[in-house]
Residue, then its C-alpha position, 0 to 999 in steps of 0.5 A: x500500500x503506497x500513497x495514491x497507488x501511484x505508478x512507480x515512475x512517480x514514487x520518488x521526487x519532491x514530496x516524501x510521506x513518512x508514516x508513523x505508528x505510535x501511541x503512548x498514554x492517550x488522555x481519552x480516546x485511543x487509536x491514533x497509532x492506526x491513523x497513518x495507515x487509514x489516511x494512506x489507504x484513503x489517498x488511493x481515491x484522491x484526484x490527481x488534479x487539485x482544482x482549487x490551486x490548478x496543479x497536479x502535485x503528483x507530477x513532482x513525485x511522491x516518495x513513501x518511506x517505510x512505516x515506523x512502528x514505534x508502539x512498543x518503545x519508550x517516548x525517548x526512544x521514539x524521539x530518537x528513532x524518528x530523528x534518526x530517520x529524518x537525518x538518514x533522509x537528509x539528502x532527499x529532504x534538503x534538495x531544492x523544494x523537497x518536502x516531507x509530510x509525517x503522518x501520525x500517530x499521536x502528537x508526540x511524534x512531532x518531537x522526533x521530527x523536529x529533533x531530526x530537522x534541527x540537524x538540517x535547518x539552523x533556525x525555524x519556527x513552528x506553527x501548531x494547529x491544535x484544539x489544545x495548548x499542549x503546554x503541560x510540563x509532564x503527563x506521565x512523561x514530559x514527552x507525552x502528546x499533552x506536552x508537545x508545545x511546551x517542549x518545542x517552545x524551549x528551542x523555537x518560536x511557536x504559534x498555537x492556532x485554534x486552541x480552545x482547551x487548556x488548564x489554568x497552569x497552562x494559561x499562566x505559563x503561556x502568558x509568561x513565554x514571549x516566544x509563544x504566540x496564541x490565537x484561540x479559535x474564537x479570536x481567529x481572524x486573518x488579521x491575527x494570523x498575519x500579525x502572528x506570522x510576522x513574529x516568526x522565523x522565515x522558515x516554519x514547520x507546520x504541525x496539524x493536530x486533527x482535533x483543530x477541526x470541529x467535531x462535525x468534520x473530524x470525530x475520530x480523534x483522541x479528544x474532540x473539542x467543540x468550536x473548531x475550524x471548518x475545512x475552508x478556514x484551515x485551508x485559508x490559514x495554510x494559504x497565508x502561511x505558505x504565502x508569507x513563509x517558507x514551509x520546510x515540512x509538516x505533519x498530520x497527527x492524532x487521527x484515531x480511526x474507530x467508527x465511521x471514519x472513511x470520510x475523515x480518512x479521505x479528508x485528511x488524505x486530501x489535506x496532505x495533498x493540499x499541503x503538497x499543492x500549496x508547496x508546489x504553487x508557493x511562488x504564485x500565491 
């Protein structure tokens, strides 16, 4: 099973898909380790042509790396294995316009991807689209999915977009970190997005926790939160990011397929392809 079941001549090139099966101490719903497999399976049914952006990203080639099954390893080892995989593919990733999309897996996998990318890029910021602040110091481990933004903020400027759930300790800490820029779901405007982007490095990494979507769009995720983004809102945000920044890589995490999930898997496969489309037309945005 490979991305879009493309002919072999298109299974290498500009874009890279890295599937990761990993889930450790979920806070509510389970099943994120199965997310990448279902997204890739759904990708077979995507149209090659993106009519919104008038491009066919597959023509640039889409390589799929072997799936990393890390369900039975400790968080620290998970981070190291993912970072090593990113580094081993450094030559491919650093080619001009090359772009890697990681499919999770719970949100903790982002820590491994970022550690690997830090060996390739000197400085970059992170944009995390998420319903939750993920700013806890520890949740069974400091490398739990509920602590991702806190860990990332130690070495990077980070924008948290779409947040609508946190505890009081997280709220206090967020106010104390000048390198963390928060846009709550109910304060989401184009003006606030552009204002926040100006505070970030030219290079950015995009992490998409699927619970940033409203549960009416994605219900199969660990902790769905009401009041989330719709499809067009998210695409508009991504358009602004790609227009004003150089996006070095991205991930889609926390899809936990359990019941009636085929439409959601397809939606997320299309989201990954939209990321490729935006990268492909970057200069014309």
